[in-house]
N, C-alpha and C positions, 0 to 999 in steps of 0.2 A: 504494500498499499505505498510506504513511504518512498521507494522507489520510484513507484509511479508517479506520486506527485512531484517528486523532484524533476522527473523527465518533463511532465506538463509544464512546471516552472520555467526550466530551463529553454522550452520551446516557445513558453509565451514571453519570456525576456527577448530571445532572438527575434522573434516576431518583432516585438515593440522596438527593439534598436533599429530592424529594418526599416520599419514604418518612419522611424524619426528621421535617418538617413536618407531616406526617400523625400521625405516633405521637405527637409532640409535643401536637397538638391534641386525641386521643383521649385521651391521659392525664389532659390538663387537664380535661377533659369528664368522664372517671370520676371523677379525684379530687374537683370538685365534687360529683358525684352521691353518693359515697361520706360524703363529710362531713354533704350534708344528711341522709342516712338515719340517719348515727350520731347526729346532734343531734335527730332524731325519736324514735330509741330512747331516747335519755338524756333527752329531755322526757317520755314516756312513761312513764319508769319513777320520774321525780320523783313526777310524778302520783299514783304510787302509795304515795309516803311523806308528801305534804304537799299536803292540798287545792288545787285550782285556784283558789277562791275566796279562800285566805287570802293572795295575792301577785299582783300585777301587774306584776312586773319580769321580765325575760329571765335566769332562774338561771344560764343558760352563761356569760353574760356577767357575772354576779357571783360568779366563782369566784376562790378563795384558797387557798393553799398554807399549811398549818399542819405544825408537828412537836408533838404533844401526847400525853403517856403515854397520857392516857384514850382517845385513838382507836385505839392500838398504836402498835409503833415504826414509825419512818420518817416520811415525809411525807404528808400524807393532803390531800384536797382537802374545801373546806367551802363551800358555796353559800348566800349569803345573799338569803332571801327578803323583800321589800320591798313595802310599801303606801305607793306615791308615794314620799317620801324616807325613810320611817320603816323600819327594820328590824326585823322583826317574827317570823321564825324562821330556822332553819338547817338544810339538807340535809347531812349530813356523812357521809364516807367512813369505816369503822372496821372493825377487827379483833379479831376474838376469837382470840387465839392459841393458846389451850388446847382447841380441839375436839379430839374423839376421833382423828381422823385427819390431824390438822394445822390451820391457821388458817383460819378461815370470814371471808369478806368480806361487809361488810355496807353497807347505805347506810339512815341512819337519819334521820327528820325529827323534828325538835322545836323547841317555840317557846322562849320564854326564862324561862319561869317554871316550867319542870320538867314540862312536859306532851310526852310523846312523841307525835307524830303518825302516823307509819308507820314501818314498817322492813321491809326485803326482805334476803335473802341474794343477793347476788350471783355469788359464787364459794366452792366448797366441795368437800372429798373424803371426806364421811363415807358410811358403811356402806350401801350400797341396801338400804332395807326397813326400815331401823332409823334411823340419824341422818338420813336424807336427808327425813326430814318437815318438816325446815325450808325445805325448798323449796316454793314458793307450788303449784307444778303437782302437788307430791305431796298436799301438806295445807296447810288454811287456819291452821294453829297461828301462823305469824307474824305474820298479822294481828291477832293478841289484846294485841300491846303499844300500839295505836292508842287516844290518849285516857285512856291510864293516865299518873298524874302520880308523880314521883318527889318523895318528901317531902325527904329528906336523903339522904346517903350512907350512913347505917346504916338505911334504910328496910327493915324486915323483909320486906315484901310482895314487893320484888324478889327473888324467888329461885323455884326450882321448888317444889313443892308437898311434895318428899320433903325439903327442906331448910325448911319452915315458910311457902314463900312463895304466891303468889297463881297462878303458872304450871303448866300439865300438863307432866310430863315423858313420855318417850316408854316404851313396855313395852320393857325390854331396853336401852334407851338412856338415860341420865343424862347422862352428861357432855356430850353436845353441847348439848342444849338447856339445859343450867345455863351453858354458856360463851356462849350467844348472849345469854341472859337479862342476865348481867354486863356483857358488851360493847354492849348497848343502853342499860343503865343507866348506865353510864359515859359513854357520848356524849350521854345525855340531861344527866348532869350539867354536862358540859362546855358544852353550848349554853347553860347558866345564865349561864357566864362570858364570853361572846362580846361583849355589849354592851359591854364595857368595854375590849374588845380591837380592835374594828372598825376603829380609824384607824391601826392598827401592823399590819395584816394585809398579807402579801403577795400581791399579785395574780396568777393563774394567768398564765404565759407572759410575767411580768418576768425 
């Protein structure tokens, strides 16, 4: 009886060990696959806000954490685009805190001379059918920032048309596009200050 119990105990122990090892192997394999997919999706998003021919480094490996009021409250990630050793542009996480239904999260690409290269909304809670036109899948409105230059902080062109600027507002919804225009403008202005900060930026993961 005791011998039989020992035999079953050993069998169960081996089974448990095998199951644990298999689970760990599957977890590791899945983790790598998920990480690879996340990296591909992030790089695809980068290419929507900065032309691929503008840089030749791995943006994910050139990530920095910044605390800058121009990008919104809290810490934001900034990715520095380089040609060889030369920093040429930045992709910045930014927040428009004053959307109609709350904060709007953005990704903004800009060079260091005041030109916005592209922008995309990554998260929002705006009203369907009204404010959600900031989403690329709903409207191409968000693409109209690409190639626009910010002359200065007082550049009146960087506003919705209702406020005397160059960007369309939405019928029945001015607050949302106004918030996005202002956030993209602030991010573009912040990008101009980055060359003098590069040596002091904190790398992601440090």
